[in-house]
C-alpha positions as CSV (number, residue, x, y, z in Angstrom):
1,M,-15.4,-168.5,-20.9
2,T,-14.1,-166.2,-18.1
3,S,-16.6,-164.4,-16.4
4,P,-16.7,-160.6,-16.2
5,S,-15.5,-158.8,-12.9
6,K,-17.7,-156.9,-10.5
7,K,-16.9,-153.3,-10.9
8,L,-16.8,-151.5,-7.7
9,G,-15.5,-147.9,-8.2
10,V,-12.7,-146.0,-9.8
11,I,-9.3,-144.6,-8.8
12,V,-9.6,-140.9,-7.5
13,G,-6.3,-140.2,-6.0
14,V,-2.9,-141.7,-5.7
15,D,-0.2,-141.0,-3.5
16,G,2.8,-143.5,-4.1
17,T,1.5,-147.1,-3.4
18,V,-1.6,-145.9,-1.7
19,S,-4.7,-144.9,-3.8
20,Q,-8.2,-143.7,-3.1
21,V,-11.1,-145.3,-4.7
22,G,-14.5,-143.7,-5.4
23,M,-17.2,-146.4,-5.0
24,Y,-20.2,-146.6,-7.5
25,S,-22.5,-147.4,-4.6
26,M,-22.9,-147.6,-0.8
27,S,-22.9,-151.4,-0.7
28,N,-21.3,-152.8,2.5
29,D,-21.7,-156.4,1.9
30,S,-19.1,-158.4,3.5
31,Q,-19.5,-161.1,0.7
32,L,-20.9,-161.1,-2.6
33,L,-22.3,-163.7,-5.0
34,W,-20.9,-163.3,-8.6
35,Y,-21.3,-165.9,-11.2
36,G,-21.5,-168.7,-8.7
37,D,-18.5,-167.8,-6.6
38,V,-18.7,-166.0,-3.1
39,L,-16.2,-163.3,-3.1
40,T,-15.0,-161.2,-0.3
41,G,-16.3,-157.6,-0.2
42,P,-14.3,-154.6,-0.1
43,K,-13.7,-154.7,3.6
44,I,-10.5,-153.9,5.4
45,G,-7.7,-156.6,4.6
46,A,-9.7,-158.0,1.5
47,F,-7.9,-158.0,-2.2
48,L,-9.3,-155.9,-4.8
49,T,-8.1,-155.6,-8.4
50,I,-7.1,-152.4,-10.3
51,N,-7.2,-152.7,-13.7
52,Q,-4.7,-151.1,-16.0
53,N,-5.1,-152.0,-19.6
54,D,-3.8,-155.9,-19.7
55,V,-2.0,-155.7,-16.2
56,K,-4.2,-156.5,-12.9
57,I,-2.7,-154.5,-9.8
58,I,-3.7,-156.4,-6.7
59,A,-4.1,-154.3,-3.7
60,T,-5.7,-154.7,-0.1
61,V,-8.3,-152.3,1.4
62,S,-6.3,-150.5,4.4
63,S,-9.3,-147.8,5.5
64,E,-12.7,-146.5,4.3
65,K,-14.8,-143.4,4.8
66,V,-17.8,-141.6,3.4
67,V,-17.6,-138.0,1.9
68,D,-20.7,-135.9,2.2
69,Q,-21.1,-134.1,-1.0
70,Q,-24.1,-132.0,-0.2
71,N,-23.5,-131.0,3.6
72,T,-20.7,-129.7,5.8
73,V,-20.6,-130.0,9.7
74,R,-21.6,-126.2,9.5
75,S,-24.7,-127.0,7.3
76,V,-27.9,-126.3,9.4
77,E,-29.3,-129.7,7.5
78,F,-26.2,-131.8,8.6
79,D,-28.6,-133.8,10.9
80,N,-30.6,-134.8,7.6
81,R,-27.6,-135.8,5.3
82,F,-28.1,-139.3,4.8
83,H,-30.2,-139.7,1.4
84,K,-29.4,-141.2,-1.8
85,D,-27.3,-138.5,-3.3
86,S,-25.6,-137.2,-0.4
87,I,-23.0,-139.6,0.6
88,N,-20.0,-141.3,-1.2
89,R,-18.2,-144.1,-0.1
90,V,-14.4,-143.9,-0.4
91,I,-12.0,-146.5,0.4
92,T,-8.1,-146.5,0.4
93,L,-6.0,-149.3,-1.0
94,K,-2.5,-150.2,-0.6
95,T,-0.9,-152.1,-3.6
96,K,0.7,-155.5,-3.2
97,G,1.6,-156.6,-6.6
98,V,0.5,-157.3,-10.1
99,I,-0.8,-160.1,-12.2
100,E,0.9,-159.9,-15.6
101,E,0.6,-162.8,-18.2
102,N,-1.3,-164.8,-15.7
103,K,1.4,-164.7,-13.1
104,F,1.4,-162.7,-9.5
105,Q,4.6,-160.9,-9.0
106,V,5.4,-158.3,-6.3
107,T,6.9,-155.4,-8.4
108,S,6.8,-151.5,-8.5
109,Q,6.6,-151.3,-12.3
110,Y,3.0,-150.6,-12.2
111,V,1.5,-147.9,-10.2
112,P,-2.5,-147.1,-10.2
113,M,-3.5,-144.3,-12.1
114,V,-6.5,-141.8,-11.7
115,G,-9.3,-143.2,-13.8
116,N,-8.3,-146.8,-13.4
117,E,-11.2,-149.0,-12.6
118,V,-11.4,-151.2,-9.6
119,T,-13.1,-154.6,-9.4
120,L,-13.6,-157.8,-7.0
121,T,-10.5,-160.0,-6.9
122,T,-11.9,-163.4,-8.6
123,K,-11.1,-166.8,-7.4
124,E,-8.7,-167.2,-10.5
125,E,-6.7,-164.2,-9.4
126,L,-6.8,-165.2,-5.8
127,D,-5.4,-168.6,-7.0
128,L,-2.5,-166.6,-8.2
129,I,-1.8,-164.5,-5.3
130,F,-2.0,-167.3,-3.0
131,G,-0.5,-169.8,-5.5
132,L,2.8,-171.5,-6.1
133,E,5.3,-171.4,-8.6
134,P,4.7,-174.1,-11.3
135,G,5.9,-177.5,-10.2
136,E,6.8,-176.1,-6.5
137,D,6.2,-178.4,-3.8
138,S,4.1,-177.2,-0.7
139,I,2.2,-178.3,2.4
140,Y,-1.1,-177.4,3.4
141,I,-1.4,-175.1,6.5
142,G,-5.0,-173.8,6.8
143,N,-7.2,-171.5,5.0
144,S,-7.2,-167.7,4.6
145,L,-9.0,-165.7,7.0
146,L,-11.2,-163.6,4.6
147,E,-11.2,-165.6,1.2
148,G,-11.3,-169.1,2.7
149,Q,-8.8,-170.0,0.1
150,P,-6.6,-173.1,1.0
151,I,-2.9,-171.8,1.9
152,N,0.1,-173.8,1.0
153,I,3.6,-173.3,2.2
154,P,6.2,-173.8,-0.5
155,I,8.7,-176.6,1.1
156,N,11.8,-175.2,-0.2
157,K,11.5,-171.7,0.6
158,F,10.2,-172.3,3.8
159,F,12.0,-175.1,5.6
160,A,15.2,-174.1,4.0
161,S,15.2,-170.9,6.2
162,H,15.2,-169.9,9.7
163,I,11.6,-169.6,11.0
164,G,9.9,-167.7,13.9
165,I,6.6,-168.5,15.4
166,F,5.4,-166.0,17.8
167,G,2.2,-165.4,19.9
168,N,0.7,-165.0,23.3
169,T,0.0,-168.0,25.5
170,G,-3.2,-169.4,24.3
171,S,-2.9,-168.0,20.9
172,G,-2.0,-171.3,19.2
173,K,1.6,-171.1,18.2
174,S,2.4,-174.7,19.7
175,N,-0.3,-176.0,17.7
176,T,1.1,-173.9,14.7
177,L,4.7,-175.3,15.2
178,H,3.6,-178.8,15.5
179,K,1.2,-178.8,12.5
180,T,3.7,-177.1,10.2
181,Y,6.4,-180.0,10.7
182,L,3.6,-182.8,10.9
183,E,2.5,-181.8,7.5
184,L,6.0,-182.0,6.3
185,F,6.4,-185.5,7.4
186,R,3.0,-186.2,5.8
187,S,4.3,-185.1,2.5
188,Q,5.4,-187.3,-0.2
189,Y,9.2,-186.5,0.7
190,R,8.7,-188.6,4.2
191,S,11.0,-191.3,3.6
192,S,13.7,-189.1,2.0
193,I,13.4,-186.6,5.0
194,L,13.8,-189.2,7.5
195,N,17.1,-190.7,5.6
196,C,18.7,-187.1,5.1
197,S,17.5,-185.0,7.9
198,Q,17.4,-184.8,11.7
199,F,15.3,-182.8,13.9
200,F,16.0,-181.5,17.4
201,V,13.2,-180.2,19.4
202,I,14.3,-178.2,22.7
203,D,10.9,-178.7,24.4
204,F,10.9,-176.7,28.0
205,N,7.5,-177.8,29.0
206,G,6.9,-181.2,27.8
207,E,4.2,-180.6,25.4
208,Y,5.8,-182.5,22.3
209,T,6.4,-185.8,24.1
210,G,3.3,-187.8,23.1
211,D,3.6,-191.2,21.4
212,N,2.5,-189.9,18.2
213,T,3.7,-186.4,17.9
214,F,4.8,-185.2,14.6
215,G,3.1,-188.3,13.0
216,L,6.3,-190.4,13.8
217,D,6.7,-193.7,16.2
218,A,9.4,-194.8,18.2
219,S,11.5,-196.3,15.1
220,N,12.0,-192.8,13.9
221,K,11.8,-190.6,17.1
222,L,13.7,-190.4,20.3
223,I,12.4,-188.8,23.3
224,F,14.9,-187.6,26.0
225,E,13.2,-186.7,29.5
226,I,15.8,-185.1,31.3
227,D,15.2,-185.3,34.9
228,T,17.4,-183.9,37.6
229,R,15.0,-184.0,40.1
230,A,14.6,-187.8,40.5
231,A,16.6,-189.6,43.1
232,E,17.9,-192.0,40.4
233,A,19.7,-191.0,36.8
234,G,17.0,-191.1,34.3
235,Q,17.6,-190.8,30.3
236,K,20.7,-189.2,29.4
237,M,21.6,-187.1,26.7
238,P,24.7,-188.3,24.5
239,I,27.2,-185.6,24.5
240,K,30.7,-185.8,22.7
241,K,33.4,-185.6,25.4
242,S,35.3,-182.8,23.3
243,Y,32.4,-180.4,23.8
244,L,31.3,-181.2,27.5
245,F,35.3,-180.6,28.4
246,D,35.5,-177.5,26.8
247,P,37.2,-174.8,29.2
248,D,34.8,-172.1,28.0
249,I,31.8,-174.4,28.6
250,L,32.7,-175.5,32.1
251,A,34.0,-172.1,33.0
252,I,30.6,-170.8,32.2
253,L,28.9,-173.8,33.8
254,F,30.9,-173.3,37.2
255,D,30.5,-169.8,37.2
256,A,34.5,-169.5,37.5
257,R,35.9,-166.0,38.2
258,P,38.0,-164.7,35.4
259,A,41.1,-163.5,37.5
260,T,42.0,-166.8,39.3
261,Q,39.5,-169.7,38.8
262,V,39.4,-169.8,34.7
263,P,43.1,-170.0,34.3
264,F,43.2,-172.9,36.9
265,L,40.3,-174.6,34.8
266,R,42.1,-174.2,31.3
267,N,45.5,-175.3,32.6
268,A,43.7,-178.2,34.3
269,L,41.9,-179.4,31.3
270,R,44.8,-178.9,28.9
271,T,46.8,-181.2,31.1
272,F,43.7,-183.7,31.6
273,N,42.9,-183.9,27.8
274,N,46.8,-184.2,26.6
275,S,48.2,-186.3,29.7
276,I,45.6,-188.4,31.3
277,T,45.1,-191.2,28.9
278,D,44.2,-194.0,31.4
279,E,43.8,-195.0,35.0
280,E,47.7,-195.8,35.3
281,K,48.7,-192.1,34.1
282,F,46.2,-190.8,36.8
283,A,47.6,-193.0,39.5
284,E,51.0,-192.3,38.6
285,M,50.5,-188.5,38.3
286,E,48.9,-188.1,41.7
287,L,51.1,-190.4,43.5
288,G,53.8,-188.4,42.2
289,L,52.5,-185.4,43.6
290,L,52.3,-187.0,47.0
291,R,55.9,-187.9,46.8
292,S,56.7,-184.2,45.8
293,I,54.8,-182.9,48.6
294,I,56.5,-185.4,51.2
295,I,60.0,-184.7,49.8
296,G,59.4,-181.1,49.2
297,T,59.3,-180.1,52.9
298,G,59.8,-176.4,53.3
299,K,59.1,-175.6,49.7
300,V,55.5,-176.3,49.9
301,S,52.6,-175.0,51.9
302,A,51.9,-176.2,55.5
303,D,48.8,-177.6,54.5
304,A,49.7,-179.3,51.2
305,L,49.7,-182.9,52.6
306,E,46.4,-182.3,54.5
307,N,44.9,-181.0,51.1
308,W,46.1,-184.2,49.1
309,I,44.6,-186.5,52.0
310,K,41.2,-184.5,51.5
311,A,41.4,-185.1,47.7
312,A,42.1,-188.7,48.1
313,E,39.0,-189.1,50.5
314,T,37.0,-187.4,48.0
315,V,38.0,-189.8,45.5
316,G,37.0,-192.8,47.7
317,I,40.2,-194.0,49.1
318,A,39.5,-195.6,52.4
319,D,40.6,-194.4,55.9
320,E,42.9,-197.3,56.5
321,I,44.8,-197.0,53.6
322,L,45.4,-193.4,54.4
323,E,46.4,-194.2,58.1
324,G,50.1,-194.1,57.4
325,L,49.7,-190.5,56.0
326,K,47.2,-189.5,58.3
327,G,48.5,-190.4,61.7
328,N,51.9,-191.5,61.5
329,L,53.8,-189.1,59.5
330,S,55.4,-186.2,60.9
331,W,58.3,-184.0,60.7
332,N,61.5,-183.7,63.2
333,D,63.3,-180.8,64.2
334,Y,65.4,-180.7,61.0
335,G,62.2,-180.7,58.8
336,N,62.7,-184.0,57.6
337,P,59.9,-186.3,57.3
338,V,59.5,-189.3,59.8
339,I,57.1,-192.1,60.7
340,N,56.0,-192.5,64.3
341,A,56.4,-196.0,65.2
342,S,56.5,-198.0,68.6
343,D,60.2,-198.2,68.5
344,G,60.3,-194.2,68.1
345,Q,60.8,-192.1,65.1
346,T,61.9,-193.7,61.5
347,S,63.2,-191.3,59.0
348,I,61.7,-192.1,55.4
349,L,64.1,-190.0,53.5
350,K,67.6,-190.9,52.2
351,K,69.4,-188.7,49.7
352,G,66.4,-186.8,48.7
353,Q,64.3,-189.9,47.9
354,I,61.6,-192.0,50.0
355,T,63.1,-195.3,51.3
356,E,61.6,-198.5,50.8
357,K,60.7,-198.7,54.5
358,G,58.8,-195.4,53.9
359,E,57.1,-196.6,50.9
360,E,55.9,-199.8,52.8
361,L,55.1,-197.8,56.0
362,L,53.0,-195.1,54.0
363,K,51.3,-197.8,51.7
364,L,52.3,-196.0,48.6
365,E,52.1,-198.8,46.2
366,I,48.5,-199.6,47.8
367,I,47.5,-195.9,47.6
368,K,48.5,-196.2,43.8
369,N,46.7,-199.1,43.0
370,E,43.4,-197.8,44.9
371,L,43.5,-194.8,42.8
372,S,43.9,-196.6,39.6
373,A,40.9,-198.7,40.6
374,K,38.9,-195.6,41.8
375,Y,39.5,-193.9,38.5
376,K,38.8,-196.8,36.1
377,E,35.5,-197.2,37.8
378,A,34.3,-193.7,37.5
379,S,32.3,-192.2,35.0
380,P,33.9,-189.8,32.3
381,I,32.5,-187.0,34.3
382,Y,33.7,-188.1,37.7
383,K,37.0,-189.0,36.2
384,L,37.5,-185.3,35.5
385,S,36.1,-184.5,38.9
386,H,38.8,-186.7,40.7
387,F,41.5,-185.0,38.3
388,L,40.3,-181.5,39.5
389,E,40.6,-182.3,43.1
390,F,44.3,-183.3,42.6
391,Q,44.9,-180.4,40.5
392,K,43.7,-178.0,43.4
393,V,46.1,-179.4,45.6
394,Y,48.9,-179.2,42.8
395,V,48.5,-175.3,42.2
396,S,48.0,-174.5,46.0
397,A,50.9,-176.7,47.2
398,W,53.7,-174.5,45.9
399,K,51.8,-171.2,46.4
400,S,51.3,-170.5,42.8
401,T,47.4,-169.8,43.8
402,K,45.8,-169.6,47.3
403,I,43.3,-172.4,47.7
404,E,40.8,-170.0,49.2
405,F,40.4,-168.7,45.9
406,I,39.9,-171.9,44.4
407,N,37.6,-173.7,47.2
408,P,34.2,-171.6,46.3
409,L,34.8,-172.9,42.7
410,F,34.7,-176.7,44.1
411,H,31.3,-176.2,45.7
412,R,29.8,-175.3,42.3
413,I,31.6,-177.9,40.6
414,K,30.1,-180.6,42.7
415,S,26.7,-179.2,42.5
416,A,27.2,-179.1,38.5
417,F,28.6,-182.7,38.1
418,E,26.0,-184.3,40.3
419,S,23.4,-182.6,38.0
420,L,25.4,-183.6,34.8
421,E,26.0,-187.2,35.8
422,K,22.1,-187.8,35.9
423,V,21.4,-186.5,32.7
424,V,24.5,-186.7,30.2
425,E,26.2,-189.6,28.8
426,I,29.8,-188.9,27.5
427,K,30.4,-190.0,23.8
428,E,33.8,-190.2,21.9
429,N,31.4,-189.8,18.7
430,L,27.8,-189.2,18.1
431,D,27.4,-192.6,15.4
432,A,24.0,-193.9,16.1
433,C,23.1,-191.7,19.1
434,F,20.3,-189.9,17.5
435,K,17.1,-190.7,15.2
436,P,15.6,-188.4,12.5
437,M,13.3,-186.8,15.3
438,N,14.7,-186.1,18.8
439,I,12.7,-184.3,21.2
440,I,14.4,-183.1,24.5
441,S,12.1,-182.6,27.4
442,L,13.5,-180.0,30.2
443,V,10.3,-179.9,32.2
444,H,12.1,-181.8,35.0
445,A,15.3,-180.2,34.4
446,N,16.9,-177.8,37.1
447,Q,18.0,-174.4,36.1
448,E,21.6,-175.3,35.7
449,I,20.8,-178.1,33.1
450,T,17.9,-176.0,31.5
451,R,20.5,-173.2,30.6
452,L,23.3,-175.4,29.7
453,M,21.6,-178.4,27.6
454,P,20.0,-176.4,24.8
455,M,23.5,-174.4,24.2
456,L,25.4,-177.5,24.5
457,L,23.3,-179.6,22.1
458,S,22.9,-176.8,19.7
459,K,26.8,-176.1,19.5
460,M,27.6,-179.7,19.1
461,V,25.2,-180.5,16.6
462,Y,26.0,-177.5,14.7
463,D,29.6,-178.0,14.6
464,E,29.1,-181.5,13.6
465,Q,27.0,-180.5,10.5
466,K,29.5,-177.7,9.5
467,S,32.5,-180.2,9.7
468,T,30.5,-182.7,7.8
469,V,29.3,-180.1,5.1
470,A,32.2,-177.4,4.7
471,G,33.8,-177.7,1.6
472,N,31.3,-180.4,0.2
473,D,27.8,-180.7,-1.6
474,V,25.1,-180.3,1.4
475,T,23.7,-184.1,1.4
476,Q,22.0,-184.0,4.9
477,T,20.4,-181.2,6.8
478,K,19.8,-180.3,10.6
479,H,16.8,-178.6,11.7
480,L,17.0,-177.2,15.5
481,I,13.5,-176.3,16.7
482,I,13.5,-174.4,20.2
483,D,10.0,-174.0,22.0
484,E,9.6,-171.1,24.4
485,A,12.9,-169.7,22.8
486,H,12.7,-166.5,25.2
487,N,14.0,-168.9,28.2
488,I,17.5,-169.1,26.6
489,L,17.9,-166.1,24.1
490,N,17.1,-163.5,26.1
491,A,19.4,-160.6,25.5
492,E,18.4,-158.4,28.6
493,Y,21.4,-159.5,30.5
494,R,24.1,-159.2,27.5
495,N,27.2,-157.0,28.5
496,N,26.0,-156.8,32.1
497,G,28.7,-159.2,33.6
498,D,26.5,-162.3,32.4
499,D,29.5,-164.1,30.7
500,W,27.1,-167.4,30.4
501,Q,24.5,-165.2,28.5
502,D,27.0,-163.6,26.5
503,Y,28.6,-167.0,25.4
504,R,25.2,-168.5,24.7
505,L,23.9,-165.5,22.5
506,S,27.4,-165.8,20.6
507,V,26.7,-169.4,20.1
508,F,23.4,-168.9,18.7
509,E,24.0,-165.7,16.6
510,E,26.8,-167.7,14.8
511,I,24.2,-170.4,14.0
512,I,21.7,-168.1,12.6
513,K,24.1,-166.0,10.7
514,E,26.1,-169.0,9.1
515,G,24.1,-172.1,9.6
516,R,22.1,-171.7,6.3
517,K,25.2,-172.2,4.0
518,F,25.8,-175.4,6.1
519,G,22.1,-176.8,6.0
520,F,21.5,-175.8,9.4
521,Y,18.2,-174.4,10.1
522,L,16.8,-172.8,13.1
523,T,12.8,-172.5,14.2
524,L,12.3,-170.4,17.0
525,S,8.7,-170.3,18.9
526,S,8.0,-167.8,21.6
527,Q,5.4,-165.5,23.5
528,R,8.2,-162.7,24.3
529,P,9.9,-162.1,20.8
530,A,11.1,-158.6,22.6
531,D,13.2,-160.7,24.9
532,I,15.2,-162.2,22.1
533,S,18.3,-160.8,20.8
534,S,17.5,-158.4,18.1
535,T,20.3,-159.9,16.1
536,I,18.8,-163.3,15.8
537,M,15.4,-161.6,15.4
538,S,16.6,-159.7,12.2
539,Q,18.2,-162.9,10.9
540,L,14.8,-164.9,10.6
541,H,13.6,-165.5,6.9
542,N,9.8,-166.4,7.6
543,Y,7.3,-165.6,10.3
544,L,4.0,-167.2,11.6
545,I,2.8,-164.3,13.8
546,H,-0.2,-165.2,16.3
547,R,-1.8,-162.5,18.5
548,L,0.6,-160.4,20.4
549,V,-0.7,-157.4,22.3
550,N,2.5,-156.2,24.4
551,E,3.8,-153.2,23.0
552,K,7.4,-154.1,23.1
553,D,6.7,-157.3,21.3
554,L,5.0,-155.7,18.5
555,K,7.7,-153.1,18.2
556,M,10.4,-155.7,18.0
557,L,8.5,-157.2,15.1
558,E,7.9,-154.0,13.3
559,N,11.7,-153.4,13.8
560,T,12.7,-156.7,12.5
561,M,10.1,-157.8,9.7
562,P,10.6,-156.3,6.5
563,T,8.0,-158.4,4.6
564,L,5.4,-157.1,7.1
565,D,3.2,-154.1,6.0
566,R,1.6,-151.6,8.3
567,N,-2.0,-152.9,7.8
568,S,-0.9,-156.6,8.8
569,Y,1.0,-155.1,11.6
570,Q,-2.1,-153.4,12.9
571,M,-4.2,-156.6,13.0
572,I,-1.9,-158.5,15.1
573,P,-3.5,-157.6,18.5
574,S,-7.1,-158.6,17.1
575,L,-6.2,-162.2,15.8
576,G,-8.3,-164.9,17.5
577,Q,-7.2,-168.3,18.5
578,G,-5.5,-170.4,15.9
579,E,-5.3,-167.2,13.5
580,A,-2.0,-166.2,12.1
581,I,-0.1,-164.2,9.8
582,I,2.4,-165.9,7.3
583,T,4.9,-163.4,6.1
584,G,8.3,-163.7,4.8
585,N,10.7,-165.0,1.9
586,A,8.5,-168.1,1.3
587,M,5.1,-165.7,0.7
588,Q,4.6,-163.2,-1.9
589,V,2.3,-161.2,0.3
590,P,1.5,-161.6,4.0
591,V,-1.4,-164.0,4.5
592,F,-3.8,-164.2,7.1
593,V,-4.5,-167.8,7.8
594,K,-6.6,-169.9,10.2
595,V,-4.1,-172.8,10.9
596,E,-5.9,-176.3,10.9
597,K,-6.2,-177.7,14.2
598,E,-5.7,-181.4,14.5
599,E,-8.2,-183.3,16.6
600,I,-6.0,-186.0,18.1
601,N,-2.4,-185.7,17.1
602,R,-1.3,-182.2,18.7
603,P,0.8,-180.9,21.6
604,K,-0.1,-181.0,25.2
605,S,-0.8,-177.2,25.0
606,D,-4.7,-177.0,25.3
607,D,-6.4,-174.7,27.8
608,I,-7.7,-176.2,30.8
609,I,-11.4,-176.4,31.1
610,L,-11.6,-175.9,35.0
611,T,-15.5,-176.6,35.1
612,K,-14.8,-180.0,33.4
613,L,-11.8,-180.9,35.6
614,W,-13.8,-180.1,38.9
615,T,-16.8,-182.0,37.5
616,E,-14.8,-185.1,36.6
617,N,-12.9,-185.4,40.1
618,E,-15.6,-184.2,42.5
619,Q,-15.7,-187.5,44.0
620,I,-11.8,-188.0,44.0
621,E,-9.6,-187.1,47.1
622,L,-6.2,-186.0,45.7
623,F,-4.6,-184.5,49.0
């Protein structure tokens, strides 16, 4: 038999979805015992039920006050007004939805009416509010703050969406991110998830690199410790060649100037990708450039030969091999190249071609073999570096581009390639390069790599997924998880001449706008949502909001979260550690939840207890 509901009061005023309740008594108990159940009293944020025939309208308490019926502020007896019949309690309710035919739904079909009786929301009604659709699979995340009800997140509506997890430092957002995916891998679908989906975690602070993070071991998880600070190269990230050797990527990485340096890079990469197929092609092309410089006296710049020699030295050609070019080659009074020998000068040109004697004295065949060998032993990154060195000579030799415009670019190229060589492994394809869970730790990466790697990896994985799925059924999914997302999605410098930021934001805005249809889902975690592009924020479908106090951050959430009501919004600054609001497409109403904290398996984000640290290390000299 169903227990009768605890009657609290009656509707005395209605204004749209907001109604006022005249309470039957002044009871202010935070919890009430009713037929064996401990129910939440009528306090701010609590659910109450408005009874309208067979329909139960569910509302939350948004404010409360008392009305003095016998005294006013002008009354001489005002100070003595507190007696039995003087004060009435009035609370304000905000409608959330209705329970009809034993099912909760958000609808505007029913509204409170004056005279409707208000009762405590029972456990059975709370189960319907927080519950899931019949047969819907879910994961447990924690208990609701006021009611203590278990809160389950529907797997399909939540994980097949873009997710935002926001909160100040120390509010518990890292634990929430980890807990959410940990519970997913603990679900009954674990084996299928590992077979059909891949997860990529961009970890700026090294919080998720523990052996058992996300409940996965080394057989299903790869941790890429990207380190540009160590003397030797560490673990390298596999990157498909076509993505790294893209003119747009490299132009941004090298901070190339649009007028002269970007066209140079585009033309050079086009030649490199289409014409340089092996070391023989490279050696023939660069030796052909040398011959053209020697033969084209008067048509090439005066420093063309010197620049070619510098490029060869950069590639690693030894001095003794270049001695014919460096010390003995000169031009006579007629402008023809000659070799200075002990028996005088020997001309090396005949009918516009280099003579056999000239070929021998200049060691051109040896130079060609050495160029071929140096190119063959170079990594893909340095193959491109070698080619660009000679392309600089090529474009400046015939004065189509002034070399002083290009030289600054090469200082940046050298620095960028040195960093990339430590952290990137060029692959023709990505077969067997990744596991179901892939954690990319950037805590030891320099600024160049920190800003490049997330964007490069994201674009590569997204394009691969898009190419696989486009026009076909989705049989696999990709999930990109970015912790501290404000580091790379900051919109502050957009359209202020920061080409890098413009390109990066364009990449992520495309992912968040189009990714869902291709089975590509984004999860963002940040302590500064106001710094993230509003376009990206507005495309998120589900949110877990921890404590935020900055006015700009709160304003961003207010403008981009249509499912967050005013009362829930006002509670955000007062949330405690581990407490969060879950709202979005996956939840019927915003839910305040205490996210359960794992005792052992959790991120490396706990607050440091200084007194414990100092006590444990008082006998140890660290410096």
